[in-house]
Z-matrix of the N, CA and C atoms (Angstrom, degrees):
N
C 1 1.446
C 2 1.534 1 108.46
N 3 1.322 2 117.63 1 126.73
C 4 1.447 3 122.68 2 -179.72
C 5 1.502 4 112.01 3 -94.63
N 6 1.307 5 115.59 4 -155.04
C 7 1.450 6 121.86 5 -179.14
C 8 1.516 7 111.87 6 -66.73
N 9 1.338 8 117.66 7 -42.23
C 10 1.477 9 122.28 8 179.97
C 11 1.519 10 107.98 9 -101.77
N 12 1.310 11 117.12 10 121.77
C 13 1.462 12 123.55 11 -176.07
C 14 1.520 13 111.59 12 -64.66
N 15 1.328 14 117.23 13 130.65
C 16 1.470 15 125.14 14 177.46
C 17 1.518 16 113.95 15 55.12
N 18 1.288 17 118.87 16 32.50
C 19 1.457 18 121.39 17 -176.66
C 20 1.532 19 110.47 18 -99.23
N 21 1.317 20 114.40 19 156.83
C 22 1.466 21 120.49 20 174.51
C 23 1.529 22 107.95 21 -70.89
N 24 1.339 23 117.21 22 161.29
C 25 1.457 24 118.37 23 177.67
C 26 1.528 25 114.22 24 -59.40
N 27 1.339 26 116.31 25 -30.65
C 28 1.479 27 118.61 26 178.14
C 29 1.525 28 111.37 27 -67.01
N 30 1.333 29 115.47 28 -43.65
C 31 1.481 30 119.16 29 178.72
C 32 1.531 31 109.26 30 -66.57
N 33 1.320 32 116.85 31 -41.11
C 34 1.452 33 120.21 32 177.78
C 35 1.526 34 111.17 33 -57.38
N 36 1.330 35 115.36 34 -42.59
C 37 1.470 36 119.61 35 -178.56
C 38 1.525 37 111.18 36 -68.60
N 39 1.337 38 117.37 37 -31.08
C 40 1.459 39 118.96 38 -177.55
C 41 1.519 40 113.36 39 -94.18
N 42 1.329 41 117.28 40 3.99
C 43 1.478 42 118.57 41 179.62
C 44 1.530 43 109.97 42 -62.93
N 45 1.251 44 115.28 43 148.25
C 46 1.472 45 121.04 44 -175.70
C 47 1.519 46 110.29 45 -101.23
N 48 1.329 47 115.67 46 53.79
C 49 1.447 48 118.37 47 -174.13
C 50 1.536 49 112.39 48 -64.63
N 51 1.321 50 118.24 49 -29.33
C 52 1.481 51 118.99 50 178.24
C 53 1.532 52 110.57 51 -64.67
N 54 1.336 53 116.38 52 -40.88
C 55 1.457 54 120.57 53 177.38
C 56 1.520 55 110.54 54 -63.49
N 57 1.314 56 115.77 55 -45.73
C 58 1.478 57 119.77 56 179.50
C 59 1.514 58 110.62 57 -60.78
N 60 1.325 59 116.68 58 -48.26
C 61 1.457 60 119.09 59 -179.87
C 62 1.508 61 112.60 60 -61.33
N 63 1.332 62 116.76 61 -42.51
C 64 1.455 63 119.69 62 179.53
C 65 1.521 64 112.94 63 -62.24
N 66 1.325 65 116.61 64 -48.99
C 67 1.462 66 120.70 65 -179.53
C 68 1.522 67 110.37 66 -67.21
N 69 1.340 68 115.93 67 -46.94
C 70 1.470 69 119.20 68 -177.65
C 71 1.530 70 112.03 69 -61.25
N 72 1.322 71 116.19 70 -47.17
C 73 1.461 72 118.39 71 -177.95
C 74 1.521 73 112.88 72 -66.62
N 75 1.327 74 116.77 73 -43.23
C 76 1.468 75 118.89 74 -178.46
C 77 1.525 76 111.06 75 -67.30
N 78 1.340 77 117.77 76 -43.19
C 79 1.468 78 119.02 77 178.67
C 80 1.517 79 111.99 78 -69.31
N 81 1.325 80 117.16 79 -35.03
C 82 1.457 81 119.09 80 178.32
C 83 1.524 82 111.30 81 -66.50
N 84 1.313 83 117.31 82 -40.68
C 85 1.470 84 120.56 83 177.13
C 86 1.532 85 109.90 84 -63.33
N 87 1.342 86 116.95 85 -45.05
C 88 1.461 87 120.82 86 178.61
C 89 1.528 88 110.33 87 -62.24
N 90 1.319 89 118.04 88 -40.39
C 91 1.461 90 121.51 89 178.63
C 92 1.509 91 111.46 90 -65.84
N 93 1.339 92 118.12 91 -42.20
C 94 1.464 93 121.06 92 179.88
C 95 1.526 94 110.13 93 -64.61
N 96 1.329 95 117.54 94 -40.71
C 97 1.464 96 121.02 95 176.79
C 98 1.524 97 110.29 96 -62.04
N 99 1.340 98 117.20 97 -44.94
C 100 1.466 99 121.40 98 -178.88
C 101 1.518 100 110.89 99 -63.86
N 102 1.321 101 118.18 100 -45.78
C 103 1.463 102 121.31 101 -179.89
C 104 1.537 103 109.62 102 -65.88
N 105 1.315 104 117.88 103 -39.36
C 106 1.455 105 120.82 104 177.44
C 107 1.525 106 111.54 105 -62.54
N 108 1.325 107 116.16 106 -42.50
C 109 1.468 108 119.54 107 176.77
C 110 1.528 109 110.94 108 -62.20
N 111 1.327 110 115.89 109 -40.70
C 112 1.468 111 119.38 110 178.33
C 113 1.519 112 110.33 111 -60.49
N 114 1.357 113 117.43 112 -47.36
C 115 1.451 114 120.37 113 179.52
C 116 1.528 115 111.36 114 -63.66
N 117 1.332 116 116.92 115 -38.83
C 118 1.463 117 120.70 116 178.60
C 119 1.542 118 110.41 117 -61.55
N 120 1.326 119 115.53 118 -47.87
C 121 1.475 120 119.76 119 -178.66
C 122 1.527 121 110.76 120 -63.10
N 123 1.334 122 116.61 121 -43.68
C 124 1.477 123 119.23 122 -179.97
C 125 1.537 124 110.65 123 -67.77
N 126 1.323 125 117.53 124 -35.61
C 127 1.468 126 119.43 125 178.87
C 128 1.522 127 110.49 126 -68.67
N 129 1.345 128 117.11 127 -40.68
C 130 1.465 129 120.86 128 179.50
C 131 1.523 130 111.43 129 -63.59
N 132 1.335 131 116.75 130 -33.80
C 133 1.467 132 119.41 131 -179.28
C 134 1.531 133 111.31 132 -88.83
N 135 1.338 134 116.92 133 -0.88
C 136 1.474 135 119.68 134 178.54
C 137 1.501 136 113.56 135 72.48
N 138 1.331 137 117.65 136 27.56
C 139 1.457 138 120.41 137 -175.71
C 140 1.538 139 112.38 138 -118.04
N 141 1.317 140 118.38 139 31.94
C 142 1.454 141 119.72 140 175.33
C 143 1.516 142 109.23 141 -68.83
N 144 1.321 143 116.00 142 139.65
C 145 1.461 144 120.48 143 -179.11
C 146 1.538 145 108.97 144 -134.41
N 147 1.309 146 116.07 145 176.07
C 148 1.455 147 121.12 146 -179.44
C 149 1.531 148 111.39 147 -58.75
N 150 1.309 149 117.55 148 -34.29
C 151 1.464 150 120.97 149 -179.04
C 152 1.518 151 111.99 150 -62.96
N 153 1.315 152 117.60 151 -23.29
C 154 1.463 153 121.11 152 179.07
C 155 1.525 154 111.81 153 -76.37
N 156 1.302 155 117.26 154 -14.35
C 157 1.462 156 120.19 155 -175.55
C 158 1.526 157 113.30 156 -112.15
N 159 1.322 158 117.99 157 2.31
C 160 1.456 159 120.78 158 -177.55
C 161 1.521 160 109.64 159 -71.15
N 162 1.327 161 115.55 160 131.42
C 163 1.470 162 120.92 161 177.40
C 164 1.518 163 108.32 162 -140.93
N 165 1.332 164 116.47 163 147.47
C 166 1.462 165 120.52 164 175.58
C 167 1.525 166 107.92 165 -76.39
N 168 1.313 167 117.02 166 127.15
C 169 1.446 168 118.98 167 -172.82
C 170 1.519 169 116.06 168 -118.19
N 171 1.297 170 120.10 169 -26.89
C 172 1.458 171 118.87 170 -174.60
C 173 1.517 172 111.67 171 -99.77
N 174 1.293 173 115.61 172 138.27
C 175 1.469 174 121.46 173 177.69
C 176 1.518 175 108.79 174 -120.42
N 177 1.270 176 117.27 175 154.53
C 178 1.448 177 122.97 176 175.80
C 179 1.531 178 106.91 177 -88.12
N 180 1.340 179 116.60 178 122.37
C 181 1.463 180 120.45 179 -174.29
C 182 1.507 181 112.60 180 -60.43
N 183 1.306 182 118.76 181 -39.46
C 184 1.463 183 122.46 182 -175.94
C 185 1.520 184 110.95 183 -63.62
N 186 1.308 185 117.65 184 -33.96
C 187 1.470 186 120.87 185 -178.93
C 188 1.526 187 112.44 186 -67.40
N 189 1.326 188 116.82 187 -22.75
C 190 1.463 189 120.37 188 -175.96
C 191 1.518 190 113.90 189 -110.70
N 192 1.332 191 116.60 190 -12.00
C 193 1.458 192 120.14 191 -177.68
C 194 1.524 193 108.79 192 -133.05
N 195 1.337 194 118.00 193 107.98
C 196 1.474 195 120.84 194 -176.14
C 197 1.524 196 112.21 195 -70.74
N 198 1.315 197 119.14 196 -11.37
C 199 1.456 198 122.79 197 179.87
C 200 1.527 199 112.94 198 -84.43
N 201 1.323 200 118.20 199 -11.41
C 202 1.457 201 121.88 200 177.89
C 203 1.530 202 107.52 201 -75.81
N 204 1.336 203 115.99 202 130.10
C 205 1.458 204 120.75 203 -178.04
C 206 1.528 205 109.59 204 -73.57
N 207 1.332 206 115.23 205 139.15
C 208 1.455 207 120.44 206 177.97
C 209 1.509 208 111.10 207 149.02
N 210 1.304 209 115.44 208 -179.85
C 211 1.450 210 119.97 209 178.45
C 212 1.522 211 108.45 210 -125.39
N 213 1.311 212 114.40 211 155.47
C 214 1.456 213 120.64 212 178.59
C 215 1.518 214 109.06 213 -102.12
N 216 1.292 215 116.43 214 164.34
C 217 1.464 216 120.77 215 174.83
C 218 1.533 217 109.12 216 -65.73
N 219 1.329 218 117.19 217 154.05
C 220 1.471 219 118.86 218 178.31
C 221 1.531 220 110.11 219 -62.56
N 222 1.321 221 114.93 220 129.08
C 223 1.463 222 121.26 221 -172.70
C 224 1.534 223 111.52 222 -60.88
N 225 1.317 224 117.22 223 -51.70
C 226 1.472 225 120.80 224 -175.36
C 227 1.510 226 112.85 225 -57.24
N 228 1.324 227 116.44 226 -56.37
C 229 1.468 228 120.32 227 -176.54
C 230 1.532 229 111.18 228 -63.09
N 231 1.313 230 117.06 229 -41.10
C 232 1.467 231 120.85 230 -179.51
C 233 1.521 232 110.96 231 -65.06
N 234 1.337 233 117.41 232 -48.70
C 235 1.468 234 120.39 233 -179.72
C 236 1.525 235 111.23 234 -62.85
N 237 1.340 236 117.47 235 -44.27
C 238 1.460 237 119.54 236 179.69
C 239 1.530 238 111.83 237 -63.16
N 240 1.327 239 116.70 238 -44.89
C 241 1.466 240 120.29 239 179.52
C 242 1.520 241 112.27 240 -59.58
N 243 1.328 242 116.59 241 -47.55
C 244 1.460 243 120.19 242 -179.87
C 245 1.518 244 112.53 243 -65.69
N 246 1.332 245 116.43 244 -40.48
C 247 1.476 246 119.70 245 -178.54
C 248 1.528 247 111.19 246 -66.77
N 249 1.324 248 117.94 247 -43.66
C 250 1.474 249 120.89 248 -179.76
C 251 1.523 250 109.48 249 -65.14
N 252 1.328 251 117.33 250 -43.83
C 253 1.459 252 122.02 251 177.73
C 254 1.528 253 110.81 252 -57.50
N 255 1.325 254 115.96 253 -46.43
C 256 1.462 255 121.67 254 -179.63
C 257 1.535 256 111.16 255 -62.26
N 258 1.317 257 117.46 256 -45.88
C 259 1.463 258 120.97 257 -177.64
C 260 1.519 259 110.83 258 -64.19
N 261 1.332 260 117.79 259 -45.18
C 262 1.475 261 120.51 260 -179.67
C 263 1.509 262 110.79 261 -60.36
N 264 1.324 263 117.29 262 -46.73
C 265 1.461 264 119.41 263 -176.94
C 266 1.526 265 112.23 264 -74.75
N 267 1.332 266 118.22 265 -28.90
C 268 1.470 267 120.02 266 172.30
C 269 1.521 268 110.51 267 -59.66
N 270 1.310 269 116.51 268 -47.94
C 271 1.473 270 121.37 269 -178.52
C 272 1.514 271 109.77 270 -63.49
N 273 1.339 272 117.92 271 -44.62
C 274 1.462 273 120.50 272 179.13
C 275 1.520 274 112.32 273 -61.12
N 276 1.316 275 116.82 274 -45.26
C 277 1.475 276 120.85 275 -177.96
C 278 1.509 277 111.04 276 -66.92
N 279 1.318 278 117.75 277 -32.67
C 280 1.464 279 120.71 278 179.24
C 281 1.516 280 110.89 279 -75.10
N 282 1.326 281 118.21 280 -43.58
C 283 1.463 282 121.43 281 -171.83
C 284 1.533 283 114.68 282 -84.70
N 285 1.316 284 118.05 283 -30.36
C 286 1.481 285 119.95 284 -176.52
C 287 1.530 286 113.90 285 -58.52
N 288 1.304 287 121.46 286 -44.61
C 289 1.469 288 119.14 287 -176.30
C 290 1.541 289 114.31 288 -80.24
N 291 1.313 290 118.85 289 -10.87
C 292 1.479 291 119.00 290 -174.86
C 293 1.535 292 112.85 291 -60.73
N 294 1.345 293 121.46 292 -45.86
C 295 1.475 294 118.38 293 176.25
C 296 1.524 295 112.93 294 -58.33
N 297 1.309 296 117.39 295 -38.56
C 298 1.462 297 120.85 296 176.90
C 299 1.522 298 111.49 297 -64.59
N 300 1.337 299 115.82 298 -43.40
C 301 1.462 300 120.51 299 179.38
C 302 1.526 301 112.03 300 -63.65
N 303 1.315 302 117.11 301 -38.06
C 304 1.458 303 121.16 302 179.88
C 305 1.531 304 112.18 303 -67.57
N 306 1.343 305 117.03 304 -25.20
C 307 1.466 306 120.00 305 -179.40
C 308 1.524 307 112.81 306 -89.91
N 309 1.328 308 119.42 307 0.46
C 310 1.463 309 121.95 308 179.49
C 311 1.530 310 111.00 309 -66.44
N 312 1.323 311 116.05 310 147.42
C 313 1.466 312 121.04 311 177.75
C 314 1.531 313 109.59 312 -93.60
N 315 1.307 314 115.54 313 69.90
C 316 1.455 315 121.88 314 176.89
C 317 1.517 316 108.22 315 -130.14
N 318 1.323 317 115.99 316 169.24
C 319 1.458 318 120.29 317 -179.74
C 320 1.529 319 109.65 318 -58.75
N 321 1.312 320 115.59 319 149.29
C 322 1.455 321 121.52 320 -178.31
C 323 1.534 322 111.12 321 -59.43
N 324 1.316 323 116.71 322 -39.17
C 325 1.472 324 119.73 323 -179.21
C 326 1.538 325 110.11 324 -65.35
N 327 1.333 326 116.79 325 -40.86
C 328 1.464 327 119.63 326 178.34
C 329 1.533 328 110.62 327 -66.62
N 330 1.327 329 115.10 328 -41.36
C 331 1.462 330 119.53 329 178.92
C 332 1.524 331 110.27 330 -61.93
N 333 1.315 332 117.19 331 -44.03
C 334 1.468 333 120.96 332 178.63
C 335 1.522 334 110.49 333 -62.31
N 336 1.321 335 116.93 334 -39.99
C 337 1.467 336 120.56 335 179.22
C 338 1.516 337 112.38 336 -63.13
N 339 1.317 338 116.56 337 -43.19
C 340 1.460 339 120.04 338 -179.73
C 341 1.538 340 110.54 339 -67.84
N 342 1.321 341 117.23 340 -42.68
C 343 1.474 342 120.20 341 177.60
C 344 1.523 343 110.52 342 -63.48
N 345 1.334 344 117.49 343 -41.44
C 346 1.479 345 120.95 344 178.74
C 347 1.535 346 110.75 345 -63.21
N 348 1.319 347 116.51 346 -36.52
C 349 1.459 348 120.18 347 178.15
C 350 1.516 349 110.61 348 -62.03
N 351 1.344 350 116.52 349 -43.42
C 352 1.442 351 119.48 350 177.06
C 353 1.539 352 110.88 351 -65.74
N 354 1.314 353 116.57 352 -38.51
C 355 1.452 354 119.47 353 -178.89
C 356 1.543 355 112.11 354 -70.77
N 357 1.322 356 117.82 355 -19.88
C 358 1.460 357 120.45 356 173.40
C 359 1.528 358 109.85 357 -61.36
N 360 1.304 359 115.29 358 -28.88
C 361 1.460 360 119.95 359 176.73
C 362 1.522 361 112.55 360 -61.60
N 363 1.330 362 116.62 361 -22.51
C 364 1.465 363 119.59 362 177.28
C 365 1.516 364 111.15 363 -63.74
N 366 1.330 365 117.46 364 -27.49
C 367 1.454 366 119.76 365 178.32
C 368 1.542 367 110.34 366 -62.90
N 369 1.330 368 116.27 367 -39.66
C 370 1.470 369 118.33 368 177.23
C 371 1.524 370 110.20 369 -67.38
N 372 1.320 371 117.61 370 -32.84
C 373 1.471 372 120.10 371 177.04
C 374 1.524 373 109.96 372 -67.62
N 375 1.318 374 117.84 373 -38.95
C 376 1.464 375 120.53 374 176.10
C 377 1.534 376 110.23 375 -62.18
N 378 1.332 377 115.69 376 -40.66
C 379 1.487 378 118.96 377 176.11
C 380 1.517 379 110.81 378 -62.40
N 381 1.333 380 117.31 379 -38.48
C 382 1.462 381 121.09 380 177.74
C 383 1.530 382 110.27 381 -62.23
N 384 1.322 383 116.82 382 -42.01
C 385 1.464 384 120.73 383 -179.79
C 386 1.537 385 109.67 384 -66.24
N 387 1.316 386 116.73 385 -41.68
C 388 1.467 387 120.01 386 178.32
C 389 1.545 388 110.59 387 -65.72
N 390 1.316 389 115.78 388 -35.24
C 391 1.479 390 119.81 389 175.63
C 392 1.522 391 110.11 390 -66.43
N 393 1.324 392 116.30 391 -39.50
C 394 1.470 393 121.21 392 178.50
C 395 1.533 394 111.17 393 -60.75
N 396 1.313 395 117.34 394 -36.24
C 397 1.467 396 119.26 395 -179.48
C 398 1.529 397 112.46 396 -68.08
N 399 1.317 398 117.54 397 -18.49
C 400 1.463 399 121.20 398 -178.31
C 401 1.514 400 112.94 399 -91.25
N 402 1.326 401 118.29 400 -10.34
C 403 1.456 402 120.70 401 -177.38
C 404 1.521 403 111.20 402 -63.81
N 405 1.330 404 117.56 403 -40.18
C 406 1.456 405 121.56 404 178.57
C 407 1.532 406 111.25 405 -54.02
N 408 1.303 407 116.15 406 -44.83
C 409 1.465 408 121.26 407 -178.10
C 410 1.528 409 111.75 408 -65.22
N 411 1.322 410 116.17 409 -40.69
C 412 1.462 411 119.75 410 -178.54
C 413 1.527 412 111.03 411 -72.88
N 414 1.337 413 116.59 412 -46.94
C 415 1.448 414 120.23 413 -173.86
C 416 1.523 415 113.36 414 -76.40
N 417 1.321 416 117.11 415 -38.28
C 418 1.471 417 118.42 416 -171.64
C 419 1.527 418 113.54 417 -127.27
N 420 1.333 419 117.02 418 -0.47
C 421 1.453 420 119.87 419 -178.41
C 422 1.514 421 111.65 420 -105.28
N 423 1.317 422 115.40 421 -131.98
C 424 1.485 423 120.23 422 -175.90
C 425 1.517 424 113.03 423 -85.09
N 426 1.328 425 118.65 424 -3.61
C 427 1.463 426 121.18 425 176.79
C 428 1.514 427 114.72 426 84.77
N 429 1.335 428 118.61 427 4.76
C 430 1.450 429 121.41 428 -179.61
C 431 1.520 430 108.45 429 -73.42
N 432 1.318 431 116.08 430 110.63
C 433 1.461 432 120.82 431 -177.30
C 434 1.525 433 112.90 432 -98.36
N 435 1.311 434 117.75 433 14.19
C 436 1.458 435 121.69 434 -174.71
C 437 1.532 436 111.55 435 -55.02
N 438 1.321 437 116.69 436 -56.42
C 439 1.461 438 119.75 437 -175.55
C 440 1.530 439 112.09 438 -71.69
N 441 1.322 440 117.49 439 -29.44
C 442 1.458 441 120.91 440 175.72
C 443 1.516 442 110.08 441 -62.71
N 444 1.321 443 116.03 442 -46.18
C 445 1.468 444 120.99 443 178.70
C 446 1.516 445 110.28 444 -65.94
N 447 1.311 446 116.79 445 -42.18
C 448 1.466 447 121.00 446 -178.39
C 449 1.526 448 111.14 447 -61.58
N 450 1.341 449 117.04 448 -50.67
C 451 1.473 450 119.34 449 -178.58
C 452 1.518 451 111.35 450 -68.28
N 453 1.320 452 117.77 451 -34.05
C 454 1.461 453 120.38 452 177.20
C 455 1.524 454 111.12 453 -64.81
N 456 1.326 455 116.27 454 -40.43
C 457 1.462 456 120.67 455 -179.23
C 458 1.535 457 110.35 456 -69.30
N 459 1.330 458 116.28 457 -43.43
C 460 1.470 459 120.00 458 177.78
C 461 1.526 460 109.23 459 -60.30
N 462 1.326 461 117.28 460 -45.81
C 463 1.464 462 121.59 461 179.47
C 464 1.519 463 111.54 462 -57.99
N 465 1.317 464 116.43 463 -48.42
C 466 1.471 465 120.76 464 -177.73
C 467 1.533 466 112.11 465 -62.95
N 468 1.324 467 116.62 466 -49.07
C 469 1.456 468 120.09 467 -175.67
C 470 1.516 469 112.28 468 -70.08
N 471 1.320 470 117.74 469 -42.93
C 472 1.489 471 119.86 470 178.40
C 473 1.521 472 109.73 471 -65.91
N 474 1.327 473 117.42 472 -37.18
C 475 1.460 474 120.36 473 176.09
C 476 1.516 475 112.25 474 -60.10
N 477 1.303 476 117.31 475 -42.23
C 478 1.468 477 120.86 476 177.22
C 479 1.513 478 111.45 477 -66.59
N 480 1.308 479 117.63 478 -40.76
C 481 1.461 480 121.39 479 179.03
C 482 1.515 481 110.44 480 -63.44
N 483 1.325 482 117.30 481 -46.39
C 484 1.477 483 121.53 482 179.77
C 485 1.536 484 109.86 483 -63.08
N 486 1.337 485 116.60 484 -38.93
C 487 1.463 486 119.34 485 179.11
C 488 1.525 487 112.30 486 -63.44
N 489 1.308 488 117.53 487 -32.69
C 490 1.465 489 121.46 488 -179.56
C 491 1.525 490 113.18 489 -83.54
N 492 1.324 491 118.04 490 -15.12
C 493 1.466 492 121.12 491 -173.55
C 494 1.536 493 113.60 492 -55.75
N 495 1.351 494 120.45 493 -43.28
C 496 1.480 495 117.87 494 -179.11
C 497 1.516 496 113.34 495 -61.68
N 498 1.328 497 116.91 496 -31.29
C 499 1.476 498 120.10 497 -179.68
C 500 1.512 499 111.91 498 -75.89
N 501 1.303 500 117.47 499 -15.79
C 502 1.451 501 121.55 500 -179.73
C 503 1.527 502 112.74 501 -90.60
N 504 1.320 503 117.49 502 -3.07
C 505 1.466 504 122.29 503 -177.73
C 506 1.534 505 112.08 504 -53.91
N 507 1.331 506 120.70 505 -46.20
C 508 1.475 507 119.06 506 179.80
C 509 1.531 508 111.46 507 -61.58
N 510 1.323 509 117.63 508 -38.87
C 511 1.448 510 121.68 509 179.45
C 512 1.531 511 110.48 510 -66.19
N 513 1.331 512 116.07 511 -44.19
C 514 1.468 513 120.60 512 -178.80
C 515 1.533 514 111.57 513 -66.94
N 516 1.354 515 116.86 514 -35.88
C 517 1.461 516 120.01 515 177.12
C 518 1.531 517 110.95 516 -62.07
N 519 1.349 518 115.69 517 -40.17
C 520 1.465 519 119.49 518 177.80
C 521 1.510 520 112.09 519 -66.18
N 522 1.332 521 118.06 520 -39.21
C 523 1.465 522 121.69 521 178.58
C 524 1.523 523 110.16 522 -65.03
N 525 1.346 524 116.52 523 -43.86
C 526 1.469 525 120.16 524 -179.43
C 527 1.530 526 108.92 525 -65.74
N 528 1.314 527 118.06 526 -41.60
C 529 1.462 528 121.52 527 179.74
C 530 1.537 529 110.47 528 -62.37
N 531 1.347 530 117.14 529 -43.10
C 532 1.466 531 121.15 530 177.91
C 533 1.524 532 111.13 531 -65.20
N 534 1.337 533 116.10 532 -38.92
C 535 1.470 534 120.42 533 179.72
C 536 1.520 535 110.72 534 -64.91
N 537 1.341 536 116.63 535 -42.34
C 538 1.468 537 119.94 536 179.20
C 539 1.522 538 111.33 537 -65.83
N 540 1.326 539 118.17 538 -40.30
C 541 1.455 540 119.94 539 -178.80
C 542 1.520 541 111.61 540 -69.56
N 543 1.343 542 117.78 541 -32.86
C 544 1.457 543 120.96 542 178.64
C 545 1.523 544 112.40 543 -75.49
N 546 1.338 545 117.33 544 -26.12
C 547 1.469 546 119.74 545 -177.11
C 548 1.531 547 112.26 546 -83.77
N 549 1.336 548 117.77 547 -11.26
C 550 1.478 549 120.18 548 179.53
C 551 1.498 550 113.61 549 -77.22
């Protein structure tokens, strides 16, 4: 098995693994730094909670070991179902709180910032849609999963970064304050 699962030698040769590795590694490092900063800030303020320690722990053995006997779910139907479910709920989660946020009694600049933070989540939805467009190629085409993996990785890492952004506000305020004082 090469870089691209079940691919012809031509597809294997044309896979863009350097692009995937570059994007995946850089976004993963940025995401780990962001999540670490979030945990640091929450620990310093004494507000660590169970949500800060949740991790996915169980894996399906067959997905990771080709020698385990069994069959997998059909790739096309499974990928399409999960992608559509994710996109629908991403849009709902992003759009539902916006009317409530617009009715808050806070400064307009703060209100715009909070709404923009929610709208940043639309970028992950766009990545989900771009990932959805690649399922056809993987499930029924030449099997090249390069762009599917790339968009999935971008979606995951940017989603984690956006999720941590509200917790980084105290840190960012200090950086902006230091930048303003140094520029005077």
